[in-house]
N, CA, C and O atoms as a Maestro MAE file, in Angstrom:
{
 s_m_m2io_version
 :::
 2.0.0
}

f_m_ct {
 s_m_title
 :::
 protein
 m_atom[260] {
  # First column is atom index #
  i_m_mmod_type
  r_m_x_coord
  r_m_y_coord
  r_m_z_coord
  i_m_residue_number
  s_m_chain_name
  s_m_pdb_residue_name
  s_m_pdb_atom_name
  i_m_atomic_number
  :::
  1 25 87.337 -132.275 83.372 1 A "MET " " N  " 7
  2 3 88.011 -133.187 84.267 1 A "MET " " CA " 6
  3 2 89.400 -132.625 84.576 1 A "MET " " C  " 6
  4 15 90.100 -132.145 83.684 1 A "MET " " O  " 8
  5 25 89.786 -132.691 85.843 2 A "ALA " " N  " 7
  6 3 91.071 -132.147 86.269 2 A "ALA " " CA " 6
  7 2 92.213 -133.054 85.828 2 A "ALA " " C  " 6
  8 15 92.074 -134.274 85.737 2 A "ALA " " O  " 8
  9 25 93.323 -132.424 85.564 3 A "LYS " " N  " 7
  10 3 94.513 -133.162 85.149 3 A "LYS " " CA " 6
  11 2 95.236 -133.689 86.391 3 A "LYS " " C  " 6
  12 15 95.353 -132.975 87.386 3 A "LYS " " O  " 8
  13 25 95.714 -134.915 86.341 4 A "ALA " " N  " 7
  14 3 96.422 -135.515 87.470 4 A "ALA " " CA " 6
  15 2 97.823 -134.924 87.598 4 A "ALA " " C  " 6
  16 15 98.460 -134.591 86.599 4 A "ALA " " O  " 8
  17 25 98.292 -134.797 88.834 5 A "LYS " " N  " 7
  18 3 99.652 -134.309 89.065 5 A "LYS " " CA " 6
  19 2 100.647 -135.431 88.809 5 A "LYS " " C  " 6
  20 15 100.361 -136.601 89.062 5 A "LYS " " O  " 8
  21 25 101.806 -135.063 88.309 6 A "SER " " N  " 7
  22 3 102.834 -136.068 88.052 6 A "SER " " CA " 6
  23 2 103.485 -136.507 89.364 6 A "SER " " C  " 6
  24 15 103.395 -135.813 90.377 6 A "SER " " O  " 8
  25 25 104.129 -137.651 89.333 7 A "ARG " " N  " 7
  26 3 104.790 -138.168 90.531 7 A "ARG " " CA " 6
  27 2 106.071 -137.407 90.827 7 A "ARG " " C  " 6
  28 15 106.491 -137.334 91.982 7 A "ARG " " O  " 8
  29 25 106.700 -136.840 89.805 8 A "ASN " " N  " 7
  30 3 107.962 -136.123 89.967 8 A "ASN " " CA " 6
  31 2 107.767 -134.643 89.679 8 A "ASN " " C  " 6
  32 15 106.828 -134.250 88.988 8 A "ASN " " O  " 8
  33 25 108.660 -133.836 90.212 9 A "THR " " N  " 7
  34 3 108.617 -132.403 89.967 9 A "THR " " CA " 6
  35 2 110.035 -131.891 89.721 9 A "THR " " C  " 6
  36 15 111.002 -132.446 90.243 9 A "THR " " O  " 8
  37 25 110.151 -130.840 88.931 10 A "VAL " " N  " 7
  38 3 111.448 -130.233 88.637 10 A "VAL " " CA " 6
  39 2 111.697 -129.143 89.666 10 A "VAL " " C  " 6
  40 15 110.841 -128.287 89.888 10 A "VAL " " O  " 8
  41 25 112.874 -129.172 90.296 11 A "ILE " " N  " 7
  42 3 113.227 -128.121 91.247 11 A "ILE " " CA " 6
  43 2 114.499 -127.429 90.784 11 A "ILE " " C  " 6
  44 15 115.311 -127.997 90.053 11 A "ILE " " O  " 8
  45 25 114.646 -126.196 91.227 12 A "LYS " " N  " 7
  46 3 115.804 -125.380 90.860 12 A "LYS " " CA " 6
  47 2 116.733 -125.294 92.063 12 A "LYS " " C  " 6
  48 15 116.315 -124.903 93.153 12 A "LYS " " O  " 8
  49 25 117.995 -125.661 91.860 13 A "LEU " " N  " 7
  50 3 119.013 -125.541 92.903 13 A "LEU " " CA " 6
  51 2 119.864 -124.318 92.600 13 A "LEU " " C  " 6
  52 15 120.359 -124.163 91.484 13 A "LEU " " O  " 8
  53 25 120.035 -123.447 93.591 14 A "VAL " " N  " 7
  54 3 120.792 -122.211 93.419 14 A "VAL " " CA " 6
  55 2 122.053 -122.276 94.269 14 A "VAL " " C  " 6
  56 15 122.025 -122.765 95.399 14 A "VAL " " O  " 8
  57 25 123.153 -121.784 93.724 15 A "SER " " N  " 7
  58 3 124.436 -121.796 94.417 15 A "SER " " CA " 6
  59 2 124.403 -120.865 95.622 15 A "SER " " C  " 6
  60 15 123.886 -119.751 95.539 15 A "SER " " O  " 8
  61 25 124.957 -121.326 96.747 16 A "THR " " N  " 7
  62 3 125.033 -120.483 97.937 16 A "THR " " CA " 6
  63 2 126.212 -119.517 97.870 16 A "THR " " C  " 6
  64 15 126.372 -118.674 98.753 16 A "THR " " O  " 8
  65 25 127.040 -119.633 96.826 17 A "ALA " " N  " 7
  66 3 128.153 -118.701 96.635 17 A "ALA " " CA " 6
  67 2 127.672 -117.393 96.011 17 A "ALA " " C  " 6
  68 15 128.464 -116.475 95.798 17 A "ALA " " O  " 8
  69 25 126.364 -117.308 95.715 18 A "LEU " " N  " 7
  70 3 125.735 -116.104 95.147 18 A "LEU " " CA " 6
  71 2 126.362 -115.687 93.822 18 A "LEU " " C  " 6
  72 15 126.537 -114.498 93.557 18 A "LEU " " O  " 8
  73 25 126.696 -116.671 92.993 19 A "THR " " N  " 7
  74 3 127.265 -116.388 91.675 19 A "THR " " CA " 6
  75 2 126.201 -116.388 90.589 19 A "THR " " C  " 6
  76 15 126.482 -116.013 89.451 19 A "THR " " O  " 8
  77 25 124.984 -116.803 90.926 20 A "GLY " " N  " 7
  78 3 123.911 -116.846 89.948 20 A "GLY " " CA " 6
  79 2 123.800 -118.163 89.208 20 A "GLY " " C  " 6
  80 15 122.937 -118.315 88.343 20 A "GLY " " O  " 8
  81 25 124.657 -119.117 89.534 21 A "VAL " " N  " 7
  82 3 124.624 -120.420 88.875 21 A "VAL " " CA " 6
  83 2 123.485 -121.237 89.478 21 A "VAL " " C  " 6
  84 15 123.302 -121.258 90.695 21 A "VAL " " O  " 8
  85 25 122.721 -121.911 88.615 22 A "CYS " " N  " 7
  86 3 121.642 -122.763 89.098 22 A "CYS " " CA " 6
  87 2 121.609 -124.053 88.298 22 A "CYS " " C  " 6
  88 15 122.098 -124.121 87.170 22 A "CYS " " O  " 8
  89 25 121.026 -125.067 88.901 23 A "ARG " " N  " 7
  90 3 120.861 -126.373 88.259 23 A "ARG " " CA " 6
  91 2 119.425 -126.806 88.474 23 A "ARG " " C  " 6
  92 15 118.798 -126.429 89.464 23 A "ARG " " O  " 8
  93 25 118.906 -127.596 87.550 24 A "HIS " " N  " 7
  94 3 117.556 -128.129 87.660 24 A "HIS " " CA " 6
  95 2 117.643 -129.643 87.767 24 A "HIS " " C  " 6
  96 15 118.362 -130.290 87.006 24 A "HIS " " O  " 8
  97 25 116.902 -130.204 88.721 25 A "ILE " " N  " 7
  98 3 116.883 -131.653 88.885 25 A "ILE " " CA " 6
  99 2 115.444 -132.123 89.039 25 A "ILE " " C  " 6
  100 15 114.552 -131.343 89.370 25 A "ILE " " O  " 8
  101 25 115.238 -133.396 88.797 26 A "LEU " " N  " 7
  102 3 113.929 -134.020 88.906 26 A "LEU " " CA " 6
  103 2 113.891 -134.843 90.188 26 A "LEU " " C  " 6
  104 15 114.722 -135.729 90.385 26 A "LEU " " O  " 8
  105 25 112.921 -134.547 91.065 27 A "VAL " " N  " 7
  106 3 112.794 -135.271 92.329 27 A "VAL " " CA " 6
  107 2 111.356 -135.741 92.505 27 A "VAL " " C  " 6
  108 15 110.444 -135.152 91.924 27 A "VAL " " O  " 8
  109 25 111.137 -136.783 93.289 28 A "PRO " " N  " 7
  110 3 109.767 -137.223 93.563 28 A "PRO " " CA " 6
  111 2 109.000 -136.152 94.342 28 A "PRO " " C  " 6
  112 15 109.556 -135.487 95.216 28 A "PRO " " O  " 8
  113 25 107.727 -135.999 94.017 29 A "ARG " " N  " 7
  114 3 106.879 -135.021 94.699 29 A "ARG " " CA " 6
  115 2 106.750 -135.424 96.170 29 A "ARG " " C  " 6
  116 15 106.492 -136.589 96.474 29 A "ARG " " O  " 8
  117 25 106.927 -134.470 97.075 30 A "GLY " " N  " 7
  118 3 106.809 -134.763 98.500 30 A "GLY " " CA " 6
  119 2 108.095 -135.211 99.158 30 A "GLY " " C  " 6
  120 15 108.096 -135.518 100.350 30 A "GLY " " O  " 8
  121 25 109.197 -135.257 98.414 31 A "SER " " N  " 7
  122 3 110.474 -135.653 99.008 31 A "SER " " CA " 6
  123 2 111.016 -134.505 99.866 31 A "SER " " C  " 6
  124 15 110.603 -133.360 99.682 31 A "SER " " O  " 8
  125 25 111.933 -134.789 100.798 32 A "PRO " " N  " 7
  126 3 112.464 -133.725 101.654 32 A "PRO " " CA " 6
  127 2 113.264 -132.684 100.867 32 A "PRO " " C  " 6
  128 15 113.593 -132.888 99.699 32 A "PRO " " O  " 8
  129 25 113.570 -131.569 101.530 33 A "ILE " " N  " 7
  130 3 114.315 -130.471 100.909 33 A "ILE " " CA " 6
  131 2 115.669 -130.987 100.428 33 A "ILE " " C  " 6
  132 15 116.348 -131.736 101.131 33 A "ILE " " O  " 8
  133 25 116.050 -130.574 99.217 34 A "VAL " " N  " 7
  134 3 117.269 -131.073 98.589 34 A "VAL " " CA " 6
  135 2 118.389 -130.047 98.727 34 A "VAL " " C  " 6
  136 15 118.205 -128.869 98.421 34 A "VAL " " O  " 8
  137 25 119.549 -130.505 99.190 35 A "THR " " N  " 7
  138 3 120.778 -129.715 99.155 35 A "THR " " CA " 6
  139 2 121.857 -130.622 98.590 35 A "THR " " C  " 6
  140 15 121.951 -131.794 98.957 35 A "THR " " O  " 8
  141 25 122.666 -130.078 97.702 36 A "GLN " " N  " 7
  142 3 123.723 -130.870 97.077 36 A "GLN " " CA " 6
  143 2 125.003 -130.051 97.007 36 A "GLN " " C  " 6
  144 15 124.965 -128.830 96.856 36 A "GLN " " O  " 8
  145 25 126.131 -130.734 97.118 37 A "VAL " " N  " 7
  146 3 127.423 -130.094 96.887 37 A "VAL " " CA " 6
  147 2 127.788 -130.379 95.443 37 A "VAL " " C  " 6
  148 15 127.993 -131.530 95.057 37 A "VAL " " O  " 8
  149 25 127.868 -129.318 94.644 38 A "ARG " " N  " 7
  150 3 128.142 -129.426 93.218 38 A "ARG " " CA " 6
  151 2 129.217 -128.418 92.848 38 A "ARG " " C  " 6
  152 15 129.539 -127.520 93.625 38 A "ARG " " O  " 8
  153 25 129.769 -128.581 91.644 39 A "TYR " " N  " 7
  154 3 130.803 -127.672 91.163 39 A "TYR " " CA " 6
  155 2 130.155 -126.409 90.608 39 A "TYR " " C  " 6
  156 15 129.276 -126.482 89.749 39 A "TYR " " O  " 8
  157 25 130.588 -125.259 91.097 40 A "ASP " " N  " 7
  158 3 130.132 -123.959 90.603 40 A "ASP " " CA " 6
  159 2 131.186 -123.452 89.632 40 A "ASP " " C  " 6
  160 15 132.302 -123.129 90.040 40 A "ASP " " O  " 8
  161 25 130.843 -123.380 88.347 41 A "ARG " " N  " 7
  162 3 131.828 -123.021 87.325 41 A "ARG " " CA " 6
  163 2 132.236 -121.551 87.381 41 A "ARG " " C  " 6
  164 15 133.287 -121.192 86.851 41 A "ARG " " O  " 8
  165 25 131.438 -120.697 88.007 42 A "VAL " " N  " 7
  166 3 131.822 -119.288 88.145 42 A "VAL " " CA " 6
  167 2 132.790 -119.126 89.315 42 A "VAL " " C  " 6
  168 15 133.802 -118.435 89.191 42 A "VAL " " O  " 8
  169 25 132.485 -119.757 90.447 43 A "ALA " " N  " 7
  170 3 133.355 -119.690 91.621 43 A "ALA " " CA " 6
  171 2 134.570 -120.606 91.477 43 A "ALA " " C  " 6
  172 15 135.547 -120.468 92.213 43 A "ALA " " O  " 8
  173 25 134.504 -121.544 90.523 44 A "LYS " " N  " 7
  174 3 135.574 -122.507 90.257 44 A "LYS " " CA " 6
  175 2 135.910 -123.358 91.480 44 A "LYS " " C  " 6
  176 15 137.077 -123.608 91.782 44 A "LYS " " O  " 8
  177 25 134.862 -123.794 92.172 45 A "ARG " " N  " 7
  178 3 135.029 -124.670 93.319 45 A "ARG " " CA " 6
  179 2 133.707 -125.352 93.639 45 A "ARG " " C  " 6
  180 15 132.660 -124.958 93.127 45 A "ARG " " O  " 8
  181 25 133.756 -126.360 94.476 46 A "HIS " " N  " 7
  182 3 132.543 -127.033 94.905 46 A "HIS " " CA " 6
  183 2 131.867 -126.193 95.989 46 A "HIS " " C  " 6
  184 15 132.514 -125.760 96.942 46 A "HIS " " O  " 8
  185 25 130.572 -125.971 95.836 47 A "VAL " " N  " 7
  186 3 129.796 -125.202 96.810 47 A "VAL " " CA " 6
  187 2 128.467 -125.917 97.054 47 A "VAL " " C  " 6
  188 15 128.101 -126.842 96.329 47 A "VAL " " O  " 8
  189 25 127.761 -125.473 98.079 48 A "LEU " " N  " 7
  190 3 126.460 -126.031 98.415 48 A "LEU " " CA " 6
  191 2 125.386 -125.394 97.539 48 A "LEU " " C  " 6
  192 15 125.351 -124.174 97.379 48 A "LEU " " O  " 8
  193 25 124.520 -126.216 96.978 49 A "PHE " " N  " 7
  194 3 123.377 -125.753 96.201 49 A "PHE " " CA " 6
  195 2 122.119 -126.065 97.000 49 A "PHE " " C  " 6
  196 15 121.958 -127.184 97.487 49 A "PHE " " O  " 8
  197 25 121.216 -125.077 97.141 50 A "LYS " " N  " 7
  198 3 119.974 -125.247 97.885 50 A "LYS " " CA " 6
  199 2 118.786 -124.974 96.977 50 A "LYS " " C  " 6
  200 15 118.925 -124.351 95.925 50 A "LYS " " O  " 8
  201 25 117.620 -125.445 97.392 51 A "GLU " " N  " 7
  202 3 116.396 -125.212 96.623 51 A "GLU " " CA " 6
  203 2 116.058 -123.731 96.614 51 A "GLU " " C  " 6
  204 15 116.207 -123.041 97.623 51 A "GLU " " O  " 8
  205 25 115.597 -123.246 95.456 52 A "ALA " " N  " 7
  206 3 115.313 -121.829 95.295 52 A "ALA " " CA " 6
  207 2 113.967 -121.432 95.889 52 A "ALA " " C  " 6
  208 15 113.845 -120.350 96.462 52 A "ALA " " O  " 8
  209 25 112.948 -122.294 95.760 53 A "LYS " " N  " 7
  210 3 111.602 -121.962 96.221 53 A "LYS " " CA " 6
  211 2 111.146 -122.927 97.296 53 A "LYS " " C  " 6
  212 15 111.629 -124.055 97.390 53 A "LYS " " O  " 8
  213 25 110.203 -122.462 98.106 54 A "LYS " " N  " 7
  214 3 109.564 -123.338 99.079 54 A "LYS " " CA " 6
  215 2 108.601 -124.251 98.328 54 A "LYS " " C  " 6
  216 15 108.005 -123.845 97.330 54 A "LYS " " O  " 8
  217 25 108.451 -125.466 98.799 55 A "ARG " " N  " 7
  218 3 107.468 -126.380 98.216 55 A "ARG " " CA " 6
  219 2 106.926 -127.281 99.311 55 A "ARG " " C  " 6
  220 15 107.519 -127.410 100.382 55 A "ARG " " O  " 8
  221 25 105.801 -127.896 99.027 56 A "LYS " " N  " 7
  222 3 105.190 -128.800 99.997 56 A "LYS " " CA " 6
  223 2 106.006 -130.080 100.064 56 A "LYS " " C  " 6
  224 15 106.330 -130.680 99.038 56 A "LYS " " O  " 8
  225 25 106.334 -130.490 101.279 57 A "ILE " " N  " 7
  226 3 107.094 -131.726 101.456 57 A "ILE " " CA " 6
  227 2 106.301 -132.668 102.340 57 A "ILE " " C  " 6
  228 15 105.402 -132.239 103.063 57 A "ILE " " O  " 8
  229 25 106.626 -133.925 102.286 58 A "ALA " " N  " 7
  230 3 105.957 -134.923 103.119 58 A "ALA " " CA " 6
  231 2 106.420 -134.758 104.558 58 A "ALA " " C  " 6
  232 15 107.617 -134.667 104.827 58 A "ALA " " O  " 8
  233 25 105.470 -134.721 105.478 59 A "ASP " " N  " 7
  234 3 105.790 -134.606 106.893 59 A "ASP " " CA " 6
  235 2 106.142 -135.993 107.424 59 A "ASP " " C  " 6
  236 15 105.287 -136.878 107.418 59 A "ASP " " O  " 8
  237 25 107.386 -136.209 107.885 60 A "PRO " " N  " 7
  238 3 107.780 -137.552 108.327 60 A "PRO " " CA " 6
  239 2 107.063 -138.008 109.596 60 A "PRO " " C  " 6
  240 15 107.019 -139.206 109.875 60 A "PRO " " O  " 8
  241 25 106.492 -137.064 110.381 61 A "THR " " N  " 7
  242 3 105.839 -137.442 111.630 61 A "THR " " CA " 6
  243 2 104.387 -137.858 111.433 61 A "THR " " C  " 6
  244 15 103.853 -138.625 112.234 61 A "THR " " O  " 8
  245 25 103.738 -137.362 110.375 62 A "SER " " N  " 7
  246 3 102.327 -137.701 110.165 62 A "SER " " CA " 6
  247 2 102.200 -138.998 109.379 62 A "SER " " C  " 6
  248 15 103.028 -139.321 108.527 62 A "SER " " O  " 8
  249 25 101.144 -139.724 109.691 63 A "LYS " " N  " 7
  250 3 100.867 -140.971 108.973 63 A "LYS " " CA " 6
  251 2 99.493 -140.853 108.338 63 A "LYS " " C  " 6
  252 15 98.515 -140.518 109.007 63 A "LYS " " O  " 8
  253 25 99.427 -141.127 107.057 64 A "SER " " N  " 7
  254 3 98.139 -141.065 106.371 64 A "SER " " CA " 6
  255 2 97.457 -142.420 106.445 64 A "SER " " C  " 6
  256 15 98.107 -143.464 106.396 64 A "SER " " O  " 8
  257 25 96.124 -142.385 106.567 65 A "GLY " " N  " 7
  258 3 95.379 -143.630 106.538 65 A "GLY " " CA " 6
  259 2 94.776 -144.003 107.783 65 A "GLY " " C  " 6
  260 15 94.122 -145.043 107.865 65 A "GLY " " O  " 8
  :::
 }
 m_bond[259] {
  # First column is bond index #
  i_m_from
  i_m_to
  i_m_order
  :::
  1 1 2 1
  2 2 3 1
  3 3 4 2
  4 3 5 1
  5 5 6 1
  6 6 7 1
  7 7 8 2
  8 7 9 1
  9 9 10 1
  10 10 11 1
  11 11 12 2
  12 11 13 1
  13 13 14 1
  14 14 15 1
  15 15 16 2
  16 15 17 1
  17 17 18 1
  18 18 19 1
  19 19 20 2
  20 19 21 1
  21 21 22 1
  22 22 23 1
  23 23 24 2
  24 23 25 1
  25 25 26 1
  26 26 27 1
  27 27 28 2
  28 27 29 1
  29 29 30 1
  30 30 31 1
  31 31 32 2
  32 31 33 1
  33 33 34 1
  34 34 35 1
  35 35 36 2
  36 35 37 1
  37 37 38 1
  38 38 39 1
  39 39 40 2
  40 39 41 1
  41 41 42 1
  42 42 43 1
  43 43 44 2
  44 43 45 1
  45 45 46 1
  46 46 47 1
  47 47 48 2
  48 47 49 1
  49 49 50 1
  50 50 51 1
  51 51 52 2
  52 51 53 1
  53 53 54 1
  54 54 55 1
  55 55 56 2
  56 55 57 1
  57 57 58 1
  58 58 59 1
  59 59 60 2
  60 59 61 1
  61 61 62 1
  62 62 63 1
  63 63 64 2
  64 63 65 1
  65 65 66 1
  66 66 67 1
  67 67 68 2
  68 67 69 1
  69 69 70 1
  70 70 71 1
  71 71 72 2
  72 71 73 1
  73 73 74 1
  74 74 75 1
  75 75 76 2
  76 75 77 1
  77 77 78 1
  78 78 79 1
  79 79 80 2
  80 79 81 1
  81 81 82 1
  82 82 83 1
  83 83 84 2
  84 83 85 1
  85 85 86 1
  86 86 87 1
  87 87 88 2
  88 87 89 1
  89 89 90 1
  90 90 91 1
  91 91 92 2
  92 91 93 1
  93 93 94 1
  94 94 95 1
  95 95 96 2
  96 95 97 1
  97 97 98 1
  98 98 99 1
  99 99 100 2
  100 99 101 1
  101 101 102 1
  102 102 103 1
  103 103 104 2
  104 103 105 1
  105 105 106 1
  106 106 107 1
  107 107 108 2
  108 107 109 1
  109 109 110 1
  110 110 111 1
  111 111 112 2
  112 111 113 1
  113 113 114 1
  114 114 115 1
  115 115 116 2
  116 115 117 1
  117 117 118 1
  118 118 119 1
  119 119 120 2
  120 119 121 1
  121 121 122 1
  122 122 123 1
  123 123 124 2
  124 123 125 1
  125 125 126 1
  126 126 127 1
  127 127 128 2
  128 127 129 1
  129 129 130 1
  130 130 131 1
  131 131 132 2
  132 131 133 1
  133 133 134 1
  134 134 135 1
  135 135 136 2
  136 135 137 1
  137 137 138 1
  138 138 139 1
  139 139 140 2
  140 139 141 1
  141 141 142 1
  142 142 143 1
  143 143 144 2
  144 143 145 1
  145 145 146 1
  146 146 147 1
  147 147 148 2
  148 147 149 1
  149 149 150 1
  150 150 151 1
  151 151 152 2
  152 151 153 1
  153 153 154 1
  154 154 155 1
  155 155 156 2
  156 155 157 1
  157 157 158 1
  158 158 159 1
  159 159 160 2
  160 159 161 1
  161 161 162 1
  162 162 163 1
  163 163 164 2
  164 163 165 1
  165 165 166 1
  166 166 167 1
  167 167 168 2
  168 167 169 1
  169 169 170 1
  170 170 171 1
  171 171 172 2
  172 171 173 1
  173 173 174 1
  174 174 175 1
  175 175 176 2
  176 175 177 1
  177 177 178 1
  178 178 179 1
  179 179 180 2
  180 179 181 1
  181 181 182 1
  182 182 183 1
  183 183 184 2
  184 183 185 1
  185 185 186 1
  186 186 187 1
  187 187 188 2
  188 187 189 1
  189 189 190 1
  190 190 191 1
  191 191 192 2
  192 191 193 1
  193 193 194 1
  194 194 195 1
  195 195 196 2
  196 195 197 1
  197 197 198 1
  198 198 199 1
  199 199 200 2
  200 199 201 1
  201 201 202 1
  202 202 203 1
  203 203 204 2
  204 203 205 1
  205 205 206 1
  206 206 207 1
  207 207 208 2
  208 207 209 1
  209 209 210 1
  210 210 211 1
  211 211 212 2
  212 211 213 1
  213 213 214 1
  214 214 215 1
  215 215 216 2
  216 215 217 1
  217 217 218 1
  218 218 219 1
  219 219 220 2
  220 219 221 1
  221 221 222 1
  222 222 223 1
  223 223 224 2
  224 223 225 1
  225 225 226 1
  226 226 227 1
  227 227 228 2
  228 227 229 1
  229 229 230 1
  230 230 231 1
  231 231 232 2
  232 231 233 1
  233 233 234 1
  234 234 235 1
  235 235 236 2
  236 235 237 1
  237 237 238 1
  238 238 239 1
  239 239 240 2
  240 239 241 1
  241 241 242 1
  242 242 243 1
  243 243 244 2
  244 243 245 1
  245 245 246 1
  246 246 247 1
  247 247 248 2
  248 247 249 1
  249 249 250 1
  250 250 251 1
  251 251 252 2
  252 251 253 1
  253 253 254 1
  254 254 255 1
  255 255 256 2
  256 255 257 1
  257 257 258 1
  258 258 259 1
  259 259 260 2
  :::
 }
}
């Protein structure tokens, strides 16, 4: 029997300052692409963090059912 997928997934956010700093957060599966402004301790300033990998997201234009 196949294992059910969880409702949430862990994603990796990578700093756009290219310092190598990353953060991991828990988001609902199918939620839109996440970008956050967080403190980068290497750059010593707030920078934009973006998702590291592509993932399947919910299409807001399609309706299921």
